[in-house]
N, CA, C and O of each residue as an XYZ file, in Angstrom:
920
protein
N      28.015     39.153     39.309
C      27.962     40.503     38.756
C      29.342     41.159     38.781
O      29.701     41.893     37.860
N      30.109     40.895     39.830
C      31.449     41.465     39.882
C      32.287     41.016     38.694
O      33.054     41.796     38.129
N      32.134     39.766     38.327
C      32.972     39.205     37.264
C      32.559     39.732     35.899
O      33.406     40.017     35.052
N      31.238     39.861     35.689
C      30.768     40.216     34.351
C      31.104     41.646     33.987
O      31.515     41.906     32.857
N      30.943     42.580     34.907
C      31.107     43.978     34.534
C      32.524     44.310     34.119
O      32.692     45.012     33.121
N      33.570     43.851     34.820
C      34.922     44.078     34.290
C      35.122     43.454     32.933
O      35.830     44.010     32.094
N      34.490     42.266     32.693
C      34.604     41.626     31.382
C      33.936     42.471     30.314
O      34.492     42.679     29.235
N      32.718     42.966     30.625
C      32.005     43.796     29.646
C      32.768     45.090     29.397
O      32.827     45.578     28.268
N      33.359     45.650     30.473
C      34.118     46.898     30.286
C      35.313     46.664     29.394
O      35.588     47.467     28.502
N      36.032     45.571     29.621
C      37.266     45.332     28.893
C      37.003     44.995     27.436
O      37.728     45.440     26.546
N      35.951     44.198     27.194
C      35.704     43.756     25.822
C      34.674     44.632     25.134
O      34.851     45.027     23.981
N      33.586     44.939     25.856
C      32.451     45.532     25.185
C      32.439     47.031     25.119
O      31.732     47.595     24.283
N      33.204     47.714     25.976
C      33.082     49.158     26.027
C      34.387     49.878     25.788
O      34.416     51.107     25.855
N      35.486     49.161     25.508
C      36.747     49.826     25.173
C      36.543     50.634     23.903
O      36.030     50.096     22.922
N      36.925     51.901     23.884
C      36.615     52.765     22.736
C      37.212     52.288     21.442
O      36.655     52.580     20.385
N      38.345     51.550     21.463
C      38.949     51.087     20.220
C      38.349     49.773     19.742
O      38.583     49.374     18.601
N      37.572     49.082     20.596
C      37.192     47.714     20.255
C      35.707     47.538     19.957
O      35.310     46.460     19.513
N      34.878     48.542     20.180
C      33.485     48.420     19.824
C      32.688     47.581     20.801
O      33.240     47.089     21.786
N      31.363     47.403     20.542
C      30.481     46.643     21.423
C      30.452     45.181     21.047
O      30.694     44.823     19.894
N      30.153     44.330     22.025
C      29.956     42.914     21.750
C      28.708     42.723     20.900
O      27.749     43.487     21.008
N      28.728     41.720     20.071
C      27.514     41.355     19.346
C      26.518     40.755     20.327
O      26.902     40.321     21.413
N      25.243     40.726     19.954
C      24.232     40.156     20.845
C      24.517     38.684     21.120
O      24.235     38.194     22.213
N      25.066     37.984     20.153
C      25.372     36.571     20.351
C      26.452     36.393     21.417
O      26.331     35.524     22.281
N      27.516     37.216     21.361
C      28.572     37.123     22.364
C      28.076     37.573     23.730
O      28.464     37.012     24.755
N      27.213     38.591     23.740
C      26.634     39.043     25.006
C      25.828     37.926     25.658
O      25.944     37.693     26.861
N      25.021     37.246     24.874
C      24.215     36.161     25.414
C      25.100     35.047     25.954
O      24.832     34.483     27.014
N      26.175     34.733     25.200
C      27.090     33.679     25.642
C      27.761     34.057     26.956
O      27.934     33.207     27.830
N      28.142     35.325     27.103
C      28.777     35.772     28.342
C      27.815     35.663     29.507
O      28.210     35.252     30.598
N      26.556     36.024     29.296
C      25.574     35.943     30.368
C      25.320     34.508     30.785
O      25.204     34.205     31.972
N      25.233     33.620     29.790
C      25.041     32.202     30.094
C      26.221     31.675     30.896
O      26.049     30.920     31.852
N      27.433     32.086     30.492
C      28.635     31.614     31.170
C      28.631     31.974     32.655
O      29.086     31.185     33.483
N      28.123     33.160     32.998
C      28.155     33.608     34.384
C      26.792     33.481     35.080
O      26.610     33.968     36.196
N      25.845     32.825     34.413
C      24.562     32.569     35.042
C      23.744     33.800     35.310
O      23.022     33.869     36.305
N      23.850     34.796     34.415
C      23.120     36.046     34.592
C      22.051     36.196     33.521
O      22.162     35.605     32.447
N      21.021     36.977     33.801
C      19.976     37.172     32.792
C      20.491     37.948     31.599
O      21.464     38.696     31.697
N      19.820     37.759     30.461
C      20.214     38.457     29.240
C      20.091     39.961     29.454
O      19.226     40.434     30.191
N      20.982     40.702     28.791
C      21.005     42.163     28.940
C      21.374     42.765     27.604
O      22.277     42.247     26.948
N      20.719     43.842     27.160
C      21.065     44.441     25.863
C      22.526     44.828     25.825
O      23.080     45.295     26.820
N      23.155     44.631     24.665
C      24.585     44.899     24.569
C      24.906     46.377     24.612
O      26.055     46.749     24.850
N      23.916     47.230     24.388
C      24.214     48.653     24.426
C      23.937     49.254     25.798
O      24.001     50.471     25.972
N      23.625     48.391     26.781
C      23.420     48.894     28.132
C      24.758     49.025     28.835
O      25.591     48.123     28.763
N      24.965     50.136     29.508
C      26.216     50.373     30.227
C      26.000     50.098     31.703
O      25.049     50.630     32.275
N      26.848     49.281     32.359
C      26.699     49.031     33.794
C      26.698     50.333     34.584
O      27.388     51.292     34.239
N      25.909     50.342     35.648
C      25.774     51.551     36.462
C      27.129     52.024     36.959
O      27.930     51.228     37.448
N      27.382     53.316     36.835
C      28.610     53.894     37.346
C      29.762     53.906     36.365
O      30.797     54.513     36.644
N      29.611     53.240     35.200
C      30.681     53.219     34.210
C      30.386     54.201     33.094
O      29.234     54.301     32.671
N      31.382     54.937     32.595
C      31.140     55.912     31.530
C      30.852     55.238     30.208
O      31.238     54.090     29.990
N      30.177     55.945     29.332
C      29.865     55.447     27.997
C      30.703     56.200     26.977
O      30.833     57.421     27.061
N      31.281     55.469     25.998
C      32.086     56.087     24.955
C      31.287     56.136     23.661
O      30.591     55.183     23.311
N      31.395     57.237     22.968
C      30.794     57.370     21.646
C      31.899     57.682     20.662
O      32.629     58.658     20.834
N      32.030     56.857     19.627
C      33.085     57.064     18.639
C      32.560     57.942     17.522
O      31.598     57.576     16.846
N      33.169     59.085     17.320
C      32.784     60.014     16.261
C      33.842     59.985     15.177
O      34.962     60.437     15.414
N      33.530     59.468     13.986
C      34.543     59.391     12.926
C      35.018     60.771     12.516
O      34.231     61.717     12.467
N      36.306     60.886     12.222
C      36.882     62.118     11.694
C      36.794     62.061     10.169
O      37.314     61.118      9.572
N      36.164     63.024      9.529
C      36.026     62.979      8.062
C      37.382     62.848      7.376
O      38.318     63.582      7.692
N      37.479     61.919      6.447
C      38.701     61.740      5.682
C      39.751     60.898      6.348
O      40.794     60.630      5.752
N      39.504     60.465      7.590
C      40.507     59.690      8.335
C      40.242     58.209      8.167
O      39.103     57.755      8.277
N      41.294     57.461      7.901
C      41.189     56.011      7.780
C      42.167     55.365      8.745
O      43.364     55.651      8.717
N      41.665     54.518      9.573
C      42.523     53.828     10.527
C      42.892     52.457     10.007
O      42.072     51.778      9.389
N      44.151     52.039     10.261
C      44.573     50.692      9.913
C      44.282     49.734     11.051
O      44.524     48.534     10.924
N      43.763     50.244     12.170
C      43.475     49.374     13.291
C      42.292     48.473     12.972
O      41.350     48.888     12.297
N      42.344     47.243     13.457
C      41.273     46.278     13.258
C      40.524     46.088     14.567
O      41.118     46.207     15.639
N      39.201     45.786     14.498
C      38.467     45.559     15.740
C      39.085     44.420     16.527
O      39.584     43.452     15.953
N      39.048     44.542     17.851
C      39.597     43.492     18.703
C      38.598     42.364     18.843
O      37.391     42.605     18.879
N      39.074     41.160     18.920
C      38.246     40.010     19.219
C      38.422     39.645     20.676
O      39.303     40.177     21.351
N      37.577     38.729     21.172
C      37.696     38.307     22.562
C      39.071     37.727     22.810
O      39.643     37.915     23.883
N      39.605     37.023     21.829
C      40.915     36.417     21.997
C      42.045     37.412     22.021
O      43.187     37.049     22.302
N      41.746     38.671     21.728
C      42.803     39.689     21.670
C      42.517     40.847     22.602
O      42.944     41.972     22.344
N      41.794     40.584     23.691
C      41.370     41.689     24.541
C      42.535     42.362     25.233
O      42.395     43.498     25.686
N      43.696     41.697     25.334
C      44.840     42.311     25.987
C      45.857     42.836     24.989
O      46.929     43.283     25.397
N      45.557     42.798     23.686
C      46.512     43.246     22.681
C      46.186     44.654     22.234
O      45.122     45.184     22.553
N      47.105     45.265     21.490
C      46.878     46.599     20.953
C      45.881     46.521     19.804
O      45.890     45.567     19.026
N      45.020     47.534     19.705
C      44.070     47.571     18.597
C      44.651     48.302     17.399
O      44.124     48.179     16.293
N      45.726     49.062     17.590
C      46.412     49.651     16.451
C      47.180     48.554     15.719
O      47.404     47.470     16.258
N      47.579     48.854     14.480
C      48.335     47.871     13.707
C      49.646     47.564     14.418
O      50.402     48.480     14.742
N      49.922     46.298     14.661
C      51.057     45.901     15.491
C      51.750     44.719     14.832
O      51.162     43.647     14.691
N      53.032     44.920     14.419
C      53.739     43.871     13.700
C      55.203     43.874     14.105
O      55.620     44.618     14.993
N      55.973     43.028     13.438
C      57.404     42.930     13.746
C      58.275     43.605     12.679
O      59.482     43.746     12.877
N      57.693     44.019     11.567
C      58.470     44.668     10.512
C      57.740     45.921     10.040
O      56.523     46.043     10.175
N      58.522     46.852      9.479
C      57.936     48.077      8.937
C      57.271     47.806      7.599
O      57.822     47.097      6.757
N      56.083     48.374      7.403
C      55.469     48.353      6.075
C      56.084     49.472      5.236
O      56.759     50.353      5.769
N      55.853     49.435      3.935
C      56.428     50.448      3.051
C      55.930     51.847      3.406
O      56.711     52.799      3.431
N      54.614     51.972      3.684
C      54.115     53.323      3.956
C      54.534     53.819      5.335
O      54.649     55.028      5.533
N      54.766     52.921      6.297
C      55.333     53.338      7.580
C      56.759     53.846      7.391
O      57.152     54.848      7.989
N      57.526     53.153      6.562
C      58.904     53.571      6.302
C      58.939     54.936      5.619
O      59.749     55.792      5.976
N      58.059     55.138      4.636
C      58.005     56.444      3.961
C      57.639     57.544      4.954
O      58.232     58.623      4.944
N      56.667     57.265      5.802
C      56.254     58.250      6.809
C      57.430     58.605      7.719
O      57.685     59.782      7.974
N      58.142     57.594      8.207
C      59.265     57.837      9.114
C      60.343     58.688      8.466
O      60.906     59.573      9.110
N      60.633     58.430      7.206
C      61.733     59.124      6.551
C      61.359     60.527      6.075
O      62.212     61.251      5.560
N      60.099     60.917      6.240
C      59.726     62.315      6.006
C      59.596     63.086      7.319
O      59.377     64.297      7.302
N      59.728     62.406      8.448
C      59.707     63.070      9.752
C      61.146     63.395     10.151
O      62.054     62.595      9.924
N      61.345     64.552     10.736
C      62.687     64.991     11.085
C      63.053     64.712     12.541
O      64.233     64.695     12.892
N      62.054     64.495     13.380
C      62.302     64.333     14.805
C      61.494     63.143     15.333
O      60.319     62.975     15.007
N      62.152     62.328     16.149
C      61.469     61.280     16.894
C      61.660     61.514     18.379
O      62.369     62.434     18.784
N      61.026     60.680     19.189
C      61.172     60.779     20.644
C      61.619     59.425     21.182
O      60.913     58.424     21.064
N      62.800     59.423     21.770
C      63.405     58.210     22.298
C      63.058     58.065     23.782
O      63.287     58.973     24.580
N      62.506     56.910     24.128
C      62.171     56.619     25.522
C      63.069     55.497     26.030
O      63.103     54.404     25.464
N      63.791     55.786     27.099
C      64.604     54.787     27.776
C      64.168     54.729     29.243
O      63.407     55.575     29.711
N      64.656     53.729     29.946
C      64.373     53.622     31.381
C      65.607     53.062     32.073
O      66.334     52.245     31.508
N      65.831     53.507     33.291
C      67.001     53.013     34.010
C      66.691     51.688     34.700
O      65.627     51.107     34.484
N      67.611     51.218     35.522
C      67.445     49.917     36.161
C      66.294     49.895     37.154
O      65.838     48.822     37.550
N      65.812     51.088     37.565
C      64.653     51.181     38.458
C      63.367     51.456     37.696
O      62.329     51.737     38.295
N      63.439     51.372     36.359
C      62.284     51.601     35.472
C      61.799     53.043     35.500
O      60.632     53.302     35.205
N      62.665     53.984     35.848
C      62.307     55.408     35.784
C      62.490     55.874     34.343
O      63.597     55.775     33.813
N      61.437     56.381     33.688
C      61.523     56.708     32.260
C      62.273     58.000     31.992
O      62.378     58.879     32.847
N      62.787     58.085     30.777
C      63.519     59.265     30.317
C      63.209     59.397     28.826
O      63.501     58.489     28.048
N      62.619     60.524     28.426
C      62.184     60.735     27.035
C      62.781     62.031     26.526
O      62.788     63.042     27.229
N      63.284     61.997     25.295
C      63.830     63.225     24.706
C      63.747     63.153     23.185
O      63.708     62.060     22.618
N      63.719     64.317     22.514
C      63.670     64.347     21.049
C      65.017     63.990     20.454
O      66.061     64.333     21.008
N      64.988     63.295     19.315
C      66.236     62.860     18.671
C      66.104     62.958     17.154
O      65.006     62.904     16.599
N      67.261     63.105     16.499
C      67.347     62.928     15.049
C      67.679     61.458     14.794
O      68.353     60.822     15.604
N      67.211     60.926     13.681
C      67.348     59.488     13.455
C      67.374     59.168     11.971
O      67.027     60.000     11.132
N      67.784     57.965     11.670
C      67.618     57.395     10.337
C      67.383     55.905     10.497
O      67.614     55.343     11.568
N      66.924     55.268      9.431
C      66.616     53.837      9.463
C      67.322     53.151      8.313
O      67.309     53.645      7.185
N      67.934     52.022      8.591
C      68.537     51.193      7.560
C      68.163     49.748      7.845
O      68.523     49.185      8.879
N      67.429     49.156      6.900
C      66.932     47.802      7.065
C      66.138     47.710      8.377
O      65.149     48.425      8.536
N      66.540     46.862      9.304
C      65.756     46.686     10.520
C      66.320     47.382     11.728
O      66.059     46.967     12.857
N      67.100     48.449     11.519
C      67.727     49.156     12.641
C      67.507     50.654     12.517
O      67.615     51.220     11.429
N      67.196     51.292     13.639
C      67.099     52.749     13.707
C      68.348     53.267     14.400
O      68.766     52.744     15.433
N      68.944     54.314     13.811
C      70.203     54.858     14.327
C      70.009     56.286     14.834
O      69.304     57.094     14.229
N      70.658     56.571     15.965
C      70.659     57.902     16.570
C      72.099     58.208     16.973
O      72.728     57.414     17.671
N      72.619     59.342     16.543
C      73.983     59.694     16.934
C      73.973     60.630     18.137
O      72.975     61.292     18.421
N      75.096     60.670     18.834
C      75.301     61.653     19.902
C      76.062     62.810     19.274
O      77.277     62.726     19.094
N      75.367     63.880     18.940
C      75.983     64.963     18.177
C      76.640     65.984     19.094
O      76.812     65.741     20.289
N      77.008     67.140     18.519
C      77.751     68.164     19.265
C      76.870     69.290     19.803
O      77.387     70.300     20.281
N      75.570     69.135     19.732
C      74.740     70.168     20.353
C      75.086     70.258     21.838
O      75.437     69.246     22.444
N      74.995     71.459     22.443
C      75.393     71.613     23.849
C      74.665     70.640     24.771
O      73.447     70.482     24.692
N      75.430     69.992     25.647
C      74.885     69.039     26.605
C      75.529     69.282     27.963
O      76.628     69.829     28.047
N      74.850     68.879     29.008
C      75.354     69.113     30.364
C      76.553     68.227     30.687
O      77.419     68.605     31.476
N      76.598     67.029     30.064
C      77.692     66.093     30.336
C      78.201     65.530     29.019
O      77.566     65.710     27.979
N      79.344     64.848     29.054
C      79.914     64.246     27.851
C      79.068     63.057     27.397
O      78.279     62.502     28.162
N      79.260     62.680     26.113
C      78.457     61.629     25.495
C      78.280     60.369     26.314
O      77.143     59.965     26.560
N      79.386     59.711     26.761
C      79.241     58.450     27.501
C      78.477     58.597     28.814
O      77.940     57.617     29.330
N      78.423     59.821     29.363
C      77.744     60.031     30.641
C      76.295     60.467     30.481
O      75.598     60.677     31.473
N      75.833     60.607     29.231
C      74.454     61.036     29.003
C      73.481     60.017     29.587
O      73.735     58.813     29.587
N      72.369     60.533     30.079
C      71.363     59.676     30.705
C      70.869     58.601     29.750
O      70.703     57.449     30.151
N      70.633     58.960     28.492
C      70.128     57.966     27.541
C      71.122     56.824     27.352
O      70.727     55.662     27.255
N      72.419     57.155     27.301
C      73.452     56.130     27.121
C      73.545     55.248     28.364
O      73.596     54.023     28.253
N      73.568     55.861     29.540
C      73.643     55.080     30.779
C      72.419     54.182     30.951
O      72.535     53.044     31.405
N      71.246     54.700     30.586
C      70.033     53.878     30.681
C      70.127     52.649     29.790
O      69.801     51.541     30.216
N      70.575     52.846     28.545
C      70.656     51.725     27.604
C      71.662     50.686     28.085
O      71.445     49.486     27.918
N      72.750     51.139     28.674
C      73.736     50.190     29.187
C      73.170     49.347     30.326
O      73.595     48.210     30.533
N      72.215     49.902     31.059
C      71.608     49.173     32.173
C      70.333     48.432     31.762
O      70.021     47.367     32.293
N      69.611     49.012     30.815
C      68.326     48.452     30.377
C      68.176     48.732     28.880
O      67.768     49.832     28.506
N      68.494     47.771     28.024
C      68.549     48.043     26.582
C      67.194     48.142     25.881
O      67.148     48.492     24.702
N      66.098     47.847     26.567
C      64.794     47.905     25.910
C      64.326     49.360     25.812
O      64.209     50.052     26.823
N      64.060     49.816     24.579
C      63.696     51.213     24.342
C      62.485     51.290     23.416
O      62.061     50.293     22.833
N      61.947     52.495     23.298
C      60.873     52.776     22.339
C      61.164     54.117     21.685
O      61.727     55.018     22.306
N      60.770     54.234     20.423
C      60.886     55.494     19.681
C      59.526     55.786     19.063
O      58.965     54.942     18.365
N      58.999     56.973     19.316
C      57.734     57.398     18.715
C      58.014     58.529     17.734
O      58.686     59.505     18.067
N      57.492     58.381     16.526
C      57.589     59.415     15.497
C      56.160     59.751     15.100
O      55.398     58.862     14.718
N      55.789     61.021     15.186
C      54.379     61.364     14.973
C      54.232     62.588     14.083
O      55.191     63.305     13.799
N      53.007     62.795     13.661
C      52.652     64.023     12.929
C      51.416     64.616     13.591
O      50.376     63.966     13.700
N      51.550     65.861     14.029
C      50.389     66.602     14.509
C      50.000     67.625     13.456
O      50.858     68.239     12.821
N      48.712     67.799     13.280
C      48.204     68.790     12.336
C      46.887     69.315     12.880
O      46.120     68.573     13.492
N      46.628     70.590     12.657
C      45.341     71.142     13.084
C      44.185     70.469     12.371
O      43.065     70.444     12.879
N      44.455     69.923     11.191
C      43.479     69.062     10.518
C      43.663     67.663     11.083
O      44.601     66.960     10.710
N      42.782     67.260     11.973
C      42.968     65.993     12.673
C      42.805     64.770     11.779
O      43.073     63.648     12.208
N      42.373     64.976     10.558
C      42.356     63.867      9.605
C      43.771     63.453      9.213
O      43.961     62.392      8.618
N      44.774     64.283      9.543
C      46.165     63.994      9.186
C      47.005     63.490     10.363
O      48.211     63.288     10.223
N      46.378     63.289     11.505
C      47.118     62.793     12.661
C      47.609     61.368     12.413
O      46.901     60.550     11.827
N      48.825     61.082     12.865
C      49.344     59.729     12.733
C      50.629     59.556     13.511
O      51.335     60.528     13.781
N      50.939     58.313     13.876
C      52.196     58.039     14.570
C      52.636     56.605     14.329
O      51.839     55.724     14.008
N      53.946     56.408     14.498
C      54.547     55.079     14.444
C      55.382     54.909     15.703
O      56.185     55.778     16.039
N      55.198     53.802     16.396
C      56.008     53.500     17.570
C      56.875     52.276     17.278
O      56.377     51.236     16.849
N      58.158     52.416     17.513
C      59.135     51.363     17.270
C      59.703     50.918     18.612
O      60.139     51.749     19.409
N      59.701     49.626     18.862
C      60.264     49.107     20.106
C      61.307     48.049     19.789
O      61.181     47.300     18.821
N      62.331     48.001     20.616
C      63.376     47.020     20.384
C      64.493     47.131     21.394
O      64.386     47.834     22.399
N      65.565     46.424     21.104
C      66.739     46.384     21.972
C      67.813     47.295     21.391
O      68.152     47.195     20.212
N      68.342     48.178     22.220
C      69.331     49.160     21.763
C      70.745     48.723     22.131
O      70.972     48.067     23.147
N      71.684     49.106     21.275
C      73.108     48.900     21.524
C      73.826     50.238     21.371
O      73.358     51.125     20.657
N      74.944     50.372     22.034
C      75.789     51.553     21.873
C      76.972     51.154     20.989
O      77.807     50.339     21.383
N      77.033     51.741     19.785
C      78.137     51.475     18.865
C      79.180     52.574     19.039
O      78.863     53.757     18.913
N      80.410     52.194     19.325
C      81.468     53.187     19.525
C      82.481     53.207     18.382
O      83.088     54.243     18.112
N      82.664     52.094     17.724
C      83.575     51.991     16.576
C      83.045     50.911     15.646
O      82.059     50.238     15.948
N      83.722     50.754     14.502
C      83.399     49.654     13.614
C      82.685     50.089     12.350
O      82.305     51.251     12.202
N      82.508     49.142     11.441
C      81.905     49.417     10.136
C      80.472     49.910     10.266
O      80.091     50.876      9.606
N      79.677     49.266     11.104
C      78.277     49.682     11.255
C      78.196     51.079     11.862
O      77.370     51.890     11.443
N      79.034     51.360     12.833
C      79.079     52.695     13.442
C      79.368     53.757     12.385
O      78.683     54.778     12.325
N      80.383     53.517     11.549
C      80.775     54.505     10.536
C      79.693     54.676      9.483
O      79.429     55.792      9.034
N      79.066     53.570      9.086
C      77.992     53.635      8.093
C      76.793     54.408      8.648
O      76.177     55.195      7.931
N      76.465     54.187      9.909
C      75.355     54.915     10.523
C      75.630     56.413     10.544
O      74.733     57.210     10.272
N      76.856     56.802     10.862
C      77.195     58.223     10.873
C      77.070     58.834      9.474
O      76.626     59.973      9.331
N      77.460     58.080      8.445
C      77.312     58.561      7.069
C      75.843     58.773      6.719
O      75.482     59.786      6.120
N      75.002     57.819      7.093
C      73.574     57.938      6.807
C      72.978     59.153      7.509
O      72.172     59.880      6.929
N      73.370     59.364      8.735
C      72.839     60.505      9.481
C      73.340     61.825      8.917
O      72.581     62.793      8.860
N      74.588     61.887      8.504
C      75.107     63.101      7.872
C      74.351     63.427      6.591
O      74.050     64.590      6.325
N      74.049     62.413      5.807
C      73.347     62.653      4.548
C      71.903     63.082      4.769
O      71.313     63.733      3.907
N      71.338     62.729      5.892
C      69.937     63.074      6.194
C      69.817     64.431      6.872
O      68.819     65.127      6.686
N      70.818     64.817      7.655
C      70.782     66.089      8.389
C      72.027     66.897      8.016
O      73.134     66.573      8.445
N      71.842     67.938      7.224
C      72.979     68.726      6.744
C      73.709     69.409      7.905
O      74.893     69.725      7.785
N      73.016     69.640      9.028
C      73.650     70.300     10.167
C      74.798     69.461     10.740
O      75.720     70.005     11.347
N      74.742     68.148     10.548
C      75.790     67.276     11.088
C      77.092     67.377     10.303
O      78.144     66.962     10.789
N      77.025     67.930      9.082
C      78.225     68.005      8.250
C      79.317     68.839      8.920
O      80.504     68.568      8.741
N      78.922     69.839      9.681
C      79.896     70.723     10.331
C      80.311     70.224     11.708
O      81.119     70.869     12.376
N      79.773     69.087     12.144
C      80.084     68.564     13.474
C      81.070     67.406     13.387
O      81.062     66.635     12.427
N      81.896     67.302     14.379
C      82.858     66.204     14.474
C      82.201     65.033     15.219
O      82.339     64.892     16.435
N      81.487     64.204     14.461
C      80.743     63.113     15.104
C      81.355     61.745     14.829
O      80.832     60.730     15.290
N      82.461     61.704     14.080
C      83.032     60.412     13.686
C      83.391     59.550     14.884
O      83.289     58.325     14.821
N      83.813     60.183     15.984
C      84.214     59.432     17.176
C      83.096     59.350     18.219
O      83.288     58.795     19.301
N      81.941     59.902     17.889
C      80.840     59.912     18.853
C      80.094     58.572     18.836
O      80.048     57.906     17.802
N      79.512     58.174     19.969
C      78.725     56.931     20.001
C      77.473     57.032     19.137
O      76.958     58.122     18.892
N      77.000     55.893     18.687
C      75.749     55.779     17.943
C      74.839     54.799     18.675
O      75.269     53.717     19.075
N      73.585     55.187     18.844
C      72.587     54.282     19.412
C      71.950     53.516     18.259
O      71.389     54.122     17.345
N      72.031     52.198     18.295
C      71.430     51.340     17.271
C      70.275     50.581     17.904
O      70.483     49.771     18.808
N      69.057     50.837     17.435
C      67.870     50.170     17.974
C      67.470     49.061     17.001
O      67.053     49.342     15.877
N      67.594     47.804     17.428
C      67.193     46.651     16.626
C      65.681     46.488     16.762
O      65.179     46.114     17.822
N      64.970     46.770     15.686
C      63.505     46.816     15.764
C      62.924     45.422     15.975
O      63.228     44.486     15.236
N      62.086     45.306     16.991
C      61.426     44.051     17.304
C      59.911     44.140     17.190
O      59.240     43.130     16.979
N      59.373     45.343     17.328
C      57.919     45.499     17.299
C      57.563     46.866     16.743
O      58.164     47.874     17.117
N      56.586     46.898     15.849
C      56.167     48.138     15.197
C      54.669     48.309     15.406
O      53.890     47.402     15.112
N      54.266     49.468     15.911
C      52.851     49.795     16.076
C      52.597     51.127     15.389
O      53.386     52.061     15.536
N      51.507     51.224     14.643
C      51.188     52.492     13.979
C      49.706     52.778     14.099
O      48.891     51.887     14.338
N      49.384     54.047     13.927
C      47.995     54.492     14.051
C      47.781     55.721     13.183
O      48.689     56.532     13.001
N      46.573     55.851     12.648
C      46.168     57.084     11.994
C      46.558     57.182     10.537
O      46.742     56.176      9.851
N      46.679     58.411     10.082
C      46.929     58.722      8.679
C      48.433     58.856      8.458
O      49.045     59.822      8.911
N      49.022     57.896      7.769
C      50.463     57.913      7.513
C      50.786     58.296      6.074
O      51.916     58.115      5.621
N      49.808     58.819      5.359
C      50.067     59.222      3.978
C      51.038     60.391      3.957
O      51.074     61.198      4.886
N      51.822     60.476      2.893
C      52.843     61.514      2.748
C      52.441     62.416      1.592
O      52.287     61.953      0.463
N      52.272     63.704      1.872
C      51.864     64.648      0.834
C      53.080     65.149      0.071
O      54.219     64.925      0.479
N      52.825     65.828     -1.035
C      53.908     66.294     -1.903
C      54.843     67.260     -1.182
O      56.043     67.271     -1.458
N      54.316     68.071     -0.265
C      55.164     69.054      0.414
C      55.995     68.439      1.532
O      56.758     69.146      2.192
N      55.861     67.135      1.756
C      56.637     66.469      2.786
C      57.736     65.586      2.220
O      58.425     64.898      2.973
N      57.907     65.593      0.918
C      58.839     64.668      0.277
C      60.171     65.329     -0.079
O      60.922     64.786     -0.889
N      60.476     66.474      0.500
C      61.701     67.168      0.157
C      62.935     66.601      0.802
O      64.047     66.889      0.360
N      62.772     65.785      1.857
C      63.930     65.207      2.556
C      64.030     63.747      2.220
O      63.043     63.013      2.268
N      65.227     63.328      1.879
C      65.446     61.927      1.562
C      66.107     61.247      2.744
O      66.923     61.844      3.446
N      65.749     59.997      2.955
C      66.411     59.193      3.961
C      66.782     57.869      3.363
O      66.314     57.516      2.281
N      67.617     57.134      4.054
C      68.032     55.816      3.570
C      67.143     54.772      4.197
O      66.941     54.756      5.411
N      66.610     53.898      3.359
C      65.742     52.840      3.855
C      66.352     51.495      3.552
O      65.771     50.464      3.891
């Protein structure tokens, strides 16, 4: 019984993955030598989840199979789809998550742009407590280059909720052709940077390795006023 209930919880009752079919339930019971039990029965002491669809909302997530019980149920790939890219380039702010050598997290809002398979973030001239090279995000990346960036949309109409999470290895670009090109892309995307002296500032380049998205990533007409480079 100890073995079956964690299995049923992980596979059969996870809110994103749905219930086991009766055939899989029977197979699990046979495997552990237990009597048959209805698949909609919840083990004593465990909460029950009820999924209530949001009108007008379409998820790209696929149901999990037994072979994928430890994977994400949201869409998870290694490259950006076209509609994920469009969604990202209509968002003005992302959230960069880094961690130091002790795995202590650090999250902050950032301006960004995307070119091919890399996301770029500049260190601009907005007031900061320390100089660019001493910033926590820069020091973290130098010690632990694995980062994540989340770009999301919140709306009081929950049918419009959506997010994209980008994970990869970050580099600090201080000079060179790629550094200069990234600064140009960021200037063209954010007019506020035109008045800032960012040519000599470091650029964070995140080499995208994994892309996860969820929810409604459609772009409405009133969100298409900003252009980005893809």
